[in-house]
MIKEZA-591780 format. One record per atom (N, C-alpha, C, O, CB): residue in three letters; x, z negated, y negated. Coordinates in steps of 0.2 Angstrom, whole numbers, padded with zeros to 4 digits, always signed. Glycine has a CB too. Layout:
ALAXZY
...
***
This chain:
MET-0058+0009+0126
MET-0054+0014+0122
MET-0054+0013+0115
MET-0050+0014+0111
MET-0056+0021+0124
GLY-0060+0011+0112
GLY-0061+0009+0105
GLY-0064+0015+0101
GLY-0065+0020+0104
GLY-0054+0008+0102
ARG-0066+0013+0095
ARG-0069+0018+0091
ARG-0064+0023+0088
ARG-0059+0021+0086
ARG-0073+0014+0085
LYS-0066+0029+0087
LYS-0062+0034+0085
LYS-0064+0036+0078
LYS-0060+0037+0073
LYS-0061+0040+0089
GLY-0070+0036+0076
GLY-0073+0039+0070
GLY-0077+0034+0067
GLY-0077+0028+0068
GLY-0076+0046+0071
LYS-0081+0037+0062
LYS-0086+0032+0059
LYS-0092+0030+0064
LYS-0093+0034+0068
LYS-0089+0036+0053
GLU-0095+0025+0062
GLU-0100+0022+0066
GLU-0107+0026+0064
GLU-0108+0028+0058
GLU-0102+0015+0065
LEU-0111+0027+0069
LEU-0117+0031+0068
LEU-0122+0026+0064
LEU-0122+0020+0065
LEU-0121+0033+0074
SER-0126+0029+0060
SER-0131+0025+0056
SER-0136+0023+0060
SER-0138+0026+0065
SER-0134+0030+0050
PRO-0140+0017+0059
PRO-0145+0015+0063
PRO-0151+0020+0064
PRO-0154+0020+0069
PRO-0148+0008+0060
ASP-0152+0024+0058
ASP-0157+0029+0059
ASP-0156+0034+0064
ASP-0160+0036+0068
ASP-0158+0033+0052
LEU-0149+0037+0064
LEU-0148+0042+0070
LEU-0148+0039+0077
LEU-0150+0042+0081
LEU-0140+0044+0068
LYS-0146+0032+0077
LYS-0147+0029+0084
LYS-0154+0028+0086
LYS-0156+0030+0092
LYS-0144+0022+0083
ARG-0159+0027+0081
ARG-0166+0026+0083
ARG-0168+0033+0085
ARG-0172+0034+0090
ARG-0170+0024+0077
ILE-0166+0038+0081
ILE-0169+0045+0083
ILE-0166+0047+0090
ILE-0170+0050+0094
ILE-0166+0050+0078
ALA-0160+0045+0092
ALA-0157+0047+0098
ALA-0161+0043+0104
ALA-0163+0046+0109
ALA-0150+0045+0099
VAL-0163+0037+0103
VAL-0167+0033+0108
VAL-0174+0036+0108
VAL-0177+0036+0114
VAL-0167+0025+0106
ASP-0177+0037+0103
ASP-0184+0040+0103
ASP-0184+0047+0107
ASP-0189+0048+0111
ASP-0186+0041+0096
LEU-0179+0051+0105
LEU-0179+0057+0109
LEU-0178+0056+0117
LEU-0181+0060+0121
LEU-0173+0062+0106
PHE-0174+0051+0118
PHE-0173+0050+0125
PHE-0179+0047+0129
PHE-0181+0049+0134
PHE-0167+0045+0126
ARG-0183+0043+0125
ARG-0189+0040+0127
ARG-0194+0045+0129
ARG-0199+0045+0133
ARG-0192+0035+0123
ASN-0194+0051+0124
ASN-0199+0056+0125
ASN-0197+0061+0130
ASN-0200+0066+0131
ASN-0199+0060+0118
GLY-0191+0060+0134
GLY-0190+0064+0140
GLY-0184+0069+0138
GLY-0183+0073+0143
GLY-0196+0068+0142
GLU-0181+0069+0133
GLU-0175+0074+0131
GLU-0169+0072+0135
GLU-0168+0066+0137
GLU-0174+0074+0124
LYS-0165+0076+0137
LYS-0159+0075+0141
LYS-0154+0073+0136
LYS-0154+0075+0130
LYS-0157+0081+0145
ILE-0149+0069+0138
ILE-0144+0067+0134
ILE-0140+0073+0131
ILE-0138+0073+0125
ILE-0139+0062+0138
SER-0138+0078+0134
SER-0135+0084+0132
SER-0139+0087+0126
SER-0136+0090+0122
SER-0133+0089+0138
ASP-0145+0088+0127
ASP-0150+0091+0122
ASP-0150+0087+0116
ASP-0150+0089+0110
ASP-0157+0092+0125
ILE-0150+0080+0117
ILE-0150+0076+0111
ILE-0143+0076+0107
ILE-0143+0077+0101
ILE-0151+0068+0113
ALA-0138+0077+0111
ALA-0131+0078+0108
ALA-0131+0084+0104
ALA-0128+0084+0098
ALA-0126+0077+0113
ARG-0134+0089+0106
ARG-0134+0096+0103
ARG-0138+0096+0097
ARG-0137+0098+0092
ARG-0136+0101+0108
ILE-0144+0092+0097
ILE-0149+0092+0092
ILE-0146+0088+0086
ILE-0146+0090+0080
ILE-0156+0089+0094
LEU-0143+0082+0088
LEU-0140+0078+0082
LEU-0133+0080+0080
LEU-0130+0077+0076
LEU-0140+0071+0085
GLN-0130+0085+0084
GLN-0123+0087+0083
GLN-0118+0082+0083
GLN-0114+0081+0079
GLN-0123+0091+0076
LYS-0119+0078+0089
LYS-0114+0072+0090
LYS-0111+0073+0097
LYS-0115+0076+0101
LYS-0117+0065+0089
PRO-0106+0070+0099
PRO-0103+0071+0105
PRO-0108+0068+0111
PRO-0111+0063+0109
PRO-0096+0067+0106
ARG-0108+0070+0116
ARG-0112+0068+0122
ARG-0110+0061+0124
ARG-0115+0057+0125
ARG-0111+0073+0128
SER-0104+0059+0124
SER-0102+0052+0125
SER-0105+0047+0120
SER-0106+0042+0122
SER-0094+0052+0126
THR-0105+0049+0114
THR-0108+0045+0109
THR-0115+0043+0110
THR-0117+0038+0110
THR-0107+0048+0102
ILE-0119+0049+0112
ILE-0126+0048+0113
ILE-0127+0044+0119
ILE-0132+0040+0120
ILE-0130+0055+0113
SER-0123+0045+0125
SER-0124+0042+0131
SER-0123+0034+0130
SER-0126+0030+0133
SER-0120+0045+0136
GLY-0118+0033+0126
GLY-0116+0026+0124
GLY-0122+0022+0121
GLY-0123+0016+0122
GLY-0110+0025+0120
ILE-0125+0025+0116
ILE-0130+0022+0112
ILE-0136+0021+0117
ILE-0139+0016+0117
ILE-0133+0027+0107
ILE-0138+0026+0121
ILE-0143+0025+0126
ILE-0142+0020+0131
ILE-0146+0016+0133
ILE-0145+0032+0129
ARG-0136+0020+0134
ARG-0134+0014+0139
ARG-0134+0007+0135
ARG-0137+0003+0139
ARG-0127+0016+0141
ARG-0132+0007+0129
ARG-0133+0000+0126
ARG-0140-0002+0125
ARG-0142-0008+0126
ARG-0129+0001+0119
PHE-0144+0003+0123
PHE-0151+0002+0122
PHE-0154-0001+0129
PHE-0158-0005+0129
PHE-0155+0008+0120
GLN-0153+0003+0134
GLN-0155+0001+0141
GLN-0153-0006+0143
GLN-0157-0009+0146
GLN-0154+0007+0146
ASP-0147-0007+0142
ASP-0144-0014+0145
ASP-0146-0020+0140
ASP-0148-0025+0143
ASP-0136-0013+0145
ALA-0145-0019+0134
ALA-0147-0025+0129
ALA-0153-0024+0126
ALA-0156-0029+0123
ALA-0141-0025+0124
GLY-0157-0019+0126
GLY-0163-0018+0123
GLY-0163-0017+0115
GLY-0168-0018+0112
GLY-0167-0024+0124
THR-0157-0016+0112
THR-0156-0015+0105
THR-0151-0009+0104
THR-0147-0008+0108
THR-0153-0021+0102
ILE-0151-0007+0098
ILE-0146-0001+0096
ILE-0140-0004+0092
ILE-0136-0001+0090
ILE-0149+0004+0093
GLU-0141-0010+0090
GLU-0136-0014+0086
GLU-0129-0015+0090
GLU-0129-0016+0096
GLU-0138-0020+0083
ASN-0124-0014+0086
ASN-0117-0016+0089
ASN-0116-0023+0090
ASN-0119-0027+0087
ASN-0112-0013+0085
ARG-0112-0025+0095
ARG-0111-0032+0096
ARG-0106-0034+0091
ARG-0102-0030+0088
ARG-0108-0033+0103
PRO-0106-0041+0089
PRO-0101-0043+0084
PRO-0094-0041+0086
PRO-0092-0042+0092
PRO-0102-0051+0083
ARG-0090-0040+0081
ARG-0083-0038+0083
ARG-0079-0044+0083
ARG-0080-0049+0080
ARG-0081-0033+0077
SER-0074-0043+0087
SER-0069-0049+0088
SER-0064-0049+0082
SER-0064-0045+0078
SER-0065-0048+0094
GLY-0061-0055+0081
GLY-0056-0056+0075
GLY-0060-0060+0070
GLY-0066-0061+0069
GLY-0054-0049+0073
SER-0055-0063+0066
SER-0057-0068+0061
SER-0059-0064+0055
SER-0057-0058+0054
SER-0052-0073+0059
PRO-0063-0067+0050
PRO-0065-0063+0044
PRO-0059-0063+0040
PRO-0054-0066+0040
PRO-0071-0066+0041
ARG-0059-0058+0035
ARG-0054-0057+0030
ARG-0053-0063+0026
ARG-0057-0066+0024
ARG-0055-0051+0026
ALA-0046-0065+0025
ALA-0045-0071+0022
ALA-0045-0070+0014
ALA-0046-0075+0010
ALA-0037-0073+0023
MET-0045-0064+0012
MET-0045-0062+0005
MET-0050-0057+0003
MET-0050-0052+0007
MET-0038-0061+0002
LEU-0053-0057-0003
LEU-0058-0052-0005
LEU-0054-0048-0010
LEU-0049-0050-0012
LEU-0064-0055-0008
ASP-0058-0043-0013
ASP-0055-0039-0018
ASP-0053-0043-0025
ASP-0048-0042-0028
ASP-0059-0033-0020
ARG-0058-0048-0026
ARG-0057-0052-0032
ARG-0051-0056-0031
ARG-0047-0057-0036
ARG-0063-0057-0032
ASP-0049-0059-0025
ASP-0043-0062-0024
ASP-0037-0058-0025
ASP-0032-0060-0028
ASP-0043-0065-0017
TYR-0037-0052-0023
TYR-0032-0047-0024
TYR-0030-0046-0031
TYR-0025-0046-0034
TYR-0033-0041-0021
ARG-0036-0046-0035
ARG-0035-0045-0043
ARG-0031-0051-0046
ARG-0027-0050-0050
ARG-0042-0044-0046
GLN-0033-0057-0043
GLN-0030-0063-0046
GLN-0022-0063-0044
GLN-0018-0064-0048
GLN-0033-0069-0043
LEU-0021-0061-0038
LEU-0014-0060-0035
LEU-0010-0055-0039
LEU-0004-0056-0041
LEU-0014-0058-0028
GLU-0013-0050-0041
GLU-0010-0044-0045
GLU-0008-0047-0052
GLU-0003-0045-0055
GLU-0014-0038-0045
LYS-0013-0051-0055
LYS-0011-0054-0061
LYS-0005-0058-0061
LYS-0001-0058-0066
LYS-0017-0058-0064
ILE-0004-0062-0056
ILE+0001-0067-0055
ILE+0008-0063-0055
ILE+0013-0064-0058
ILE+0001-0071-0049
VAL+0008-0057-0051
VAL+0014-0053-0049
VAL+0015-0049-0056
VAL+0021-0049-0058
VAL+0012-0048-0044
LYS+0011-0047-0059
LYS+0012-0043-0065
LYS+0014-0047-0071
LYS+0018-0045-0076
LYS+0006-0039-0067
LYS+0013-0054-0071
LYS+0015-0058-0076
LYS+0022-0059-0077
LYS+0025-0059-0082
LYS+0011-0065-0076
ASP+0025-0059-0071
ASP+0033-0060-0070
ASP+0035-0057-0064
ASP+0034-0060-0058
ASP+0035-0067-0071
GLN+0037-0051-0064
GLN+0039-0047-0058
GLN+0045-0050-0054
GLN+0046-0048-0049
GLN+0040-0040-0060
ARG+0049-0054-0058
ARG+0055-0057-0055
ARG+0054-0063-0051
ARG+0058-0066-0048
ARG+0060-0058-0060
THR+0047-0065-0050
THR+0046-0071-0047
THR+0046-0070-0039
THR+0044-0065-0036
THR+0039-0073-0048
PRO+0050-0075-0036
PRO+0050-0074-0028
PRO+0044-0075-0025
PRO+0039-0077-0027
PRO+0055-0079-0026
LEU+0043-0072-0019
LEU+0037-0072-0015
LEU+0034-0079-0014
LEU+0028-0080-0014
LEU+0038-0068-0009
ALA+0039-0084-0012
ALA+0036-0090-0011
ALA+0033-0093-0017
ALA+0028-0097-0016
ALA+0043-0095-0009
GLU+0036-0092-0023
GLU+0033-0095-0029
GLU+0026-0091-0030
GLU+0021-0094-0033
GLU+0037-0094-0035
ILE+0026-0085-0029
ILE+0019-0081-0030
ILE+0014-0084-0025
ILE+0008-0085-0028
ILE+0020-0073-0029
SER+0016-0085-0019
SER+0011-0088-0014
SER+0009-0095-0016
SER+0003-0096-0016
SER+0014-0088-0007
SER+0013-0099-0019
SER+0011-0106-0021
SER+0007-0106-0027
SER+0002-0109-0027
SER+0017-0110-0022
LYS+0008-0101-0032
LYS+0004-0101-0038
LYS-0003-0098-0036
LYS-0008-0101-0038
LYS+0007-0096-0043
PHE-0003-0094-0031
PHE-0010-0091-0029
PHE-0014-0096-0025
PHE-0020-0096-0026
PHE-0008-0084-0025
ASN-0010-0100-0021
ASN-0014-0105-0017
ASN-0017-0111-0021
ASN-0021-0114-0019
ASN-0010-0107-0011
GLU-0014-0112-0027
GLU-0016-0117-0031
GLU-0023-0116-0033
GLU-0027-0120-0034
GLU-0012-0118-0037
GLN-0025-0109-0034
GLN-0032-0107-0037
GLN-0037-0107-0031
GLN-0043-0106-0033
GLN-0031-0101-0040
ARG-0035-0108-0025
ARG-0039-0106-0019
ARG-0041-0113-0015
ARG-0037-0117-0015
ARG-0037-0101-0015
ASP-0047-0113-0012
ASP-0049-0118-0007
ASP-0045-0117-0001
ASP-0042-0122+0002
ASP-0056-0119-0007
VAL-0046-0111+0002
VAL-0043-0109+0008
VAL-0036-0106+0007
VAL-0035-0101+0003
VAL-0047-0104+0012
GLN-0031-0109+0010
GLN-0024-0107+0009
GLN-0022-0101+0013
GLN-0025-0100+0018
GLN-0019-0113+0010
VAL-0018-0096+0010
VAL-0015-0091+0014
VAL-0008-0091+0014
VAL-0004-0094+0010
VAL-0018-0084+0010
SER-0005-0088+0019
SER+0002-0088+0021
SER+0006-0083+0016
SER+0003-0079+0013
SER+0004-0087+0028
LYS+0013-0084+0016
LYS+0017-0080+0012
LYS+0016-0073+0015
LYS+0017-0068+0012
LYS+0024-0082+0012
ARG+0016-0073+0022
ARG+0016-0067+0026
ARG+0009-0063+0024
ARG+0010-0056+0023
ARG+0016-0068+0033
THR+0004-0066+0023
THR-0002-0063+0021
THR-0002-0060+0014
THR-0004-0054+0012
THR-0008-0067+0021
VAL+0001-0064+0009
VAL+0002-0062+0002
VAL+0007-0055+0002
VAL+0005-0051-0001
VAL+0005-0067-0002
ARG+0012-0056+0006
ARG+0017-0050+0006
ARG+0013-0044+0009
ARG+0014-0038+0006
ARG+0023-0052+0011
ARG+0010-0045+0014
ARG+0006-0039+0017
ARG+0001-0036+0012
ARG+0000-0030+0012
ARG+0002-0041+0024
LEU-0003-0040+0009
LEU-0008-0038+0004
LEU-0004-0034-0002
LEU-0007-0029-0004
LEU-0012-0044+0001
LEU+0001-0037-0004
LEU+0005-0033-0010
LEU+0007-0027-0007
LEU+0007-0022-0011
LEU+0010-0038-0012
ARG+0010-0026-0001
ARG+0013-0020+0001
ARG+0007-0015+0002
ARG+0008-0009+0001
ARG+0017-0021+0008
ASP+0002-0017+0005
ASP-0004-0013+0006
ASP-0007-0010+0000
ASP-0010-0005+0000
ASP-0009-0016+0010
ASN-0006-0013-0006
ASN-0009-0011-0012
ASN-0003-0008-0017
ASN-0004-0008-0023
ASN-0012-0017-0016
GLY+0002-0006-0014
GLY+0007-0002-0018
GLY+0013-0006-0021
GLY+0017-0003-0024
GLY+0003+0001-0024
PHE+0014-0012-0019
PHE+0020-0016-0021
PHE+0025-0016-0016
PHE+0023-0017-0010
PHE+0018-0023-0024
SER+0031-0014-0017
SER+0036-0015-0012
SER+0042-0018-0015
SER+0044-0018-0021
SER+0038-0007-0009
ARG+0046-0020-0010
ARG+0053-0024-0012
ARG+0059-0019-0010
ARG+0058-0015-0006
ARG+0053-0031-0009
GLY+0064-0021-0014
GLY+0070-0017-0012
GLY+0076-0020-0017
GLY+0074-0024-0021
GLY+0070-0010-0014
VAL+0082-0019-0015
VAL+0087-0021-0019
VAL+0088-0017-0025
VAL+0088-0011-0025
VAL+0094-0021-0015
TYR+0089-0021-0031
TYR+0090-0017-0037
TYR+0097-0015-0038
TYR+0102-0018-0037
TYR+0088-0022-0043
ARG+0097-0009-0040
ARG+0104-0006-0041
ARG+0105-0007-0049
ARG+0101-0005-0053
ARG+0104+0002-0039
LYS+0111-0010-0050
LYS+0112-0012-0057
LYS+0114-0006-0061
LYS+0117-0001-0059
LYS+0118-0017-0057
LYS+0110-0006-0067
LYS+0111+0000-0072
LYS+0117-0002-0076
LYS+0117-0008-0079
LYS+0105+0001-0075
VAL+0121+0002-0078
VAL+0127+0001-0082
VAL+0124+0001-0089
VAL+0120+0006-0091
VAL+0132+0007-0081
VAL+0125-0004-0093
VAL+0123-0004-0100
VAL+0128-0001-0105
VAL+0134-0003-0104
VAL+0121-0012-0102
ILE+0126+0003-0109
ILE+0131+0006-0113
ILE+0130+0003-0120
ILE+0124+0003-0123
ILE+0129+0014-0114
LYS+0135+0001-0123
LYS+0135-0002-0130
LYS+0134+0003-0135
LYS+0135+0009-0134
LYS+0142-0006-0131
PHE+0132+0000-0141
PHE+0129+0004-0146
PHE+0135+0009-0149
PHE+0134+0015-0150
PHE+0127+0000-0152
ASP+0141+0006-0149
ASP+0147+0010-0152
ASP+0148+0016-0147
ASP+0150+0022-0149
ASP+0153+0006-0153
ASN+0148+0014-0140
ASN+0149+0019-0135
ASN+0144+0025-0135
ASN+0145+0031-0134
ASN+0150+0016-0128
ARG+0138+0023-0136
ARG+0132+0028-0137
ARG+0134+0033-0142
ARG+0133+0039-0142
ARG+0125+0024-0138
LYS+0136+0030-0148
LYS+0137+0034-0154
LYS+0143+0039-0152
LYS+0143+0045-0153
LYS+0139+0030-0160
LYS+0148+0037-0149
LYS+0154+0041-0147
LYS+0152+0046-0142
LYS+0154+0052-0142
LYS+0160+0036-0144
ARG+0148+0044-0137
ARG+0145+0049-0132
ARG+0141+0055-0135
ARG+0142+0060-0134
ARG+0141+0046-0127
LEU+0137+0053-0140
LEU+0133+0057-0143
LEU+0137+0062-0147
LEU+0136+0068-0147
LEU+0128+0054-0148
SER+0142+0060-0151
SER+0146+0064-0155
SER+0150+0069-0150
SER+0151+0075-0152
SER+0151+0060-0160
TRP+0152+0066-0145
TRP+0156+0070-0140
TRP+0152+0076-0137
TRP+0154+0082-0137
TRP+0159+0066-0134
CYS+0145+0074-0136
CYS+0141+0079-0133
CYS+0139+0085-0139
CYS+0139+0091-0137
CYS+0134+0076-0131
ARG+0138+0082-0145
ARG+0137+0087-0150
ARG+0143+0092-0151
ARG+0142+0098-0153
ARG+0135+0084-0157
GLU+0149+0089-0151
GLU+0155+0094-0151
GLU+0155+0099-0146
GLU+0157+0105-0147
GLU+0161+0089-0151
LYS+0153+0097-0140
LYS+0153+0102-0134
LYS+0147+0106-0133
LYS+0146+0109-0128
LYS+0155+0098-0128
ARG+0142+0105-0137
ARG+0136+0108-0137
ARG+0136+0116-0135
ARG+0132+0119-0131
ARG+0131+0107-0143
TRP+0141+0119-0139
TRP+0141+0126-0138
TRP+0146+0129-0133
TRP+0148+0135-0133
TRP+0143+0129-0145
TRP+0149+0125-0129
TRP+0154+0127-0124
TRP+0150+0131-0119
TRP+0144+0130-0118
TRP+0157+0121-0121
THR+0154+0136-0116
THR+0151+0140-0111
THR+0154+0138-0104
THR+0159+0135-0104
THR+0152+0147-0112
THR+0150+0139-0099
THR+0152+0138-0092
THR+0159+0142-0090
THR+0163+0140-0087
THR+0147+0139-0087
GLN+0158+0148-0093
GLN+0164+0153-0091
GLN+0171+0151-0094
GLN+0176+0151-0090
GLN+0162+0160-0093
TYR+0171+0148-0100
TYR+0177+0147-0103
TYR+0179+0139-0103
TYR+0184+0137-0100
TYR+0177+0150-0110
GLN+0175+0135-0106
GLN+0177+0128-0107
GLN+0175+0124-0102
GLN+0180+0120-0099
GLN+0174+0126-0114
TRP+0169+0124-0099
TRP+0167+0119-0094
TRP+0170+0120-0088
TRP+0170+0115-0084
TRP+0159+0119-0094
SER+0172+0126-0086
SER+0176+0127-0080
SER+0182+0124-0079
SER+0185+0123-0074
SER+0177+0135-0079
LYS+0185+0121-0085
LYS+0191+0118-0085
LYS+0191+0110-0085
LYS+0196+0107-0085
LYS+0196+0120-0091
VAL+0184+0108-0085
VAL+0183+0101-0085
VAL+0181+0098-0078
VAL+0178+0101-0074
VAL+0177+0099-0090
ILE+0184+0092-0077
ILE+0182+0088-0070
ILE+0179+0082-0072
ILE+0182+0078-0076
ILE+0189+0087-0066
PHE+0173+0080-0069
PHE+0170+0074-0071
PHE+0171+0069-0065
PHE+0171+0071-0059
PHE+0162+0075-0072
SER+0172+0063-0066
SER+0172+0058-0061
SER+0168+0052-0063
SER+0168+0050-0069
SER+0180+0056-0059
ASP+0166+0048-0058
ASP+0162+0042-0059
ASP+0167+0036-0058
ASP+0169+0035-0052
ASP+0156+0042-0055
GLU+0168+0032-0063
GLU+0173+0027-0062
GLU+0169+0020-0065
GLU+0172+0016-0068
GLU+0179+0028-0066
SER+0163+0020-0063
SER+0159+0014-0065
SER+0161+0008-0061
SER+0162+0009-0055
SER+0152+0015-0065
GLN+0161+0002-0064
GLN+0163-0004-0060
GLN+0156-0007-0057
GLN+0151-0007-0060
GLN+0166-0009-0064
VAL+0157-0011-0051
VAL+0151-0014-0048
VAL+0153-0021-0047
VAL+0158-0023-0044
VAL+0149-0011-0042
CYS+0149-0026-0050
CYS+0151-0033-0049
CYS+0146-0036-0043
CYS+0140-0035-0044
CYS+0150-0037-0055
ILE+0148-0039-0038
ILE+0144-0042-0033
ILE+0143-0049-0035
ILE+0148-0053-0036
ILE+0148-0041-0026
VAL+0137-0051-0035
VAL+0135-0058-0037
VAL+0131-0061-0031
VAL+0129-0057-0026
VAL+0130-0058-0043
GLN+0131-0068-0030
GLN+0128-0071-0024
GLN+0120-0072-0025
GLN+0117-0077-0024
GLN+0131-0078-0023
ALA+0117-0067-0028
ALA+0110-0067-0029
ALA+0108-0059-0027
ALA+0111-0055-0029
ALA+0107-0069-0036
ARG+0102-0059-0025
ARG+0099-0052-0023
ARG+0094-0050-0029
ARG+0090-0054-0031
ARG+0095-0052-0017
ILE+0095-0045-0032
ILE+0091-0042-0037
ILE+0086-0038-0034
ILE+0088-0032-0031
ILE+0094-0039-0043
CYS+0079-0039-0034
CYS+0074-0035-0030
CYS+0070-0031-0035
CYS+0070-0032-0041
CYS+0070-0040-0026
VAL+0068-0026-0032
VAL+0064-0021-0036
VAL+0057-0021-0034
VAL+0055-0021-0028
VAL+0067-0014-0036
GLU+0052-0022-0038
GLU+0045-0022-0036
GLU+0042-0015-0039
GLU+0043-0013-0045
GLU+0040-0027-0039
LYS+0040-0011-0034
LYS+0038-0004-0036
LYS+0030-0004-0036
LYS+0027-0005-0031
LYS+0041+0001-0032
SER+0027-0002-0041
SER+0020-0002-0041
SER+0017+0005-0044
SER+0018+0006-0050
SER+0017-0008-0046
ARG+0014+0009-0040
ARG+0012+0015-0041
ARG+0016+0019-0046
ARG+0014+0021-0051
ARG+0005+0014-0045
GLY+0022+0020-0044
GLY+0027+0025-0047
GLY+0031+0021-0053
GLY+0035+0025-0056
GLY+0023+0030-0050
ARG+0030+0015-0054
ARG+0034+0011-0059
ARG+0038+0006-0056
ARG+0036+0002-0052
ARG+0029+0008-0064
LEU+0045+0006-0058
LEU+0049+0001-0055
LEU+0049-0005-0060
LEU+0050-0005-0066
LEU+0056+0004-0055
GLU+0049-0011-0056
GLU+0050-0017-0060
GLU+0055-0021-0056
GLU+0055-0021-0050
GLU+0043-0021-0060
THR+0060-0025-0060
THR+0065-0028-0056
THR+0063-0036-0055
THR+0059-0038-0059
THR+0071-0028-0060
ARG+0066-0039-0050
ARG+0066-0046-0049
ARG+0072-0049-0046
ARG+0075-0045-0042
ARG+0059-0048-0046
LEU+0074-0055-0048
LEU+0080-0058-0045
LEU+0078-0064-0041
LEU+0073-0068-0043
LEU+0084-0061-0051
SER+0081-0064-0035
SER+0079-0069-0030
SER+0086-0072-0028
SER+0090-0068-0026
SER+0074-0067-0025
ALA+0086-0079-0027
ALA+0093-0082-0025
ALA+0094-0080-0018
ALA+0089-0080-0014
ALA+0093-0089-0026
LYS+0100-0079-0016
LYS+0101-0077-0009
LYS+0101-0083-0004
LYS+0103-0083+0002
LYS+0108-0073-0008
***
């Protein structure tokens, strides 16, 4: 079934085994230590079968990357957010003895707050247009909703150009960063 919560400390396990050796019932030990009866019975069963309270080694391979490795990866990503994942992976693997896959790099970045998405192009307003917009706003500053603004209709007529490249967004802890990758 698997572990559901935190592992018991070796001290608590020793206390449970000592109490059992002294003749206490499993339910009484569970009540004294304020732990589930199934947990205490598992500890005692393991002690009776294997003669130890230590857990067996867990299956699976060790982690491929440490926190230090992640910090190096983060430096590479923050240096140029527009770098494609394949290039980030190759730069990162140049510095390491044990190579990691693109998939591992992507998963690590995603787990630490970086995510990808398609960048929505922002319309750039030229300096002259900015001046004209500001003056228009200042002219209309004192308009009221009841009289002047009720007669105005706004529409969005911005143009969108479709290019054969995907512009991606890297989002890191609330900050958007763009990146371009060829399709």
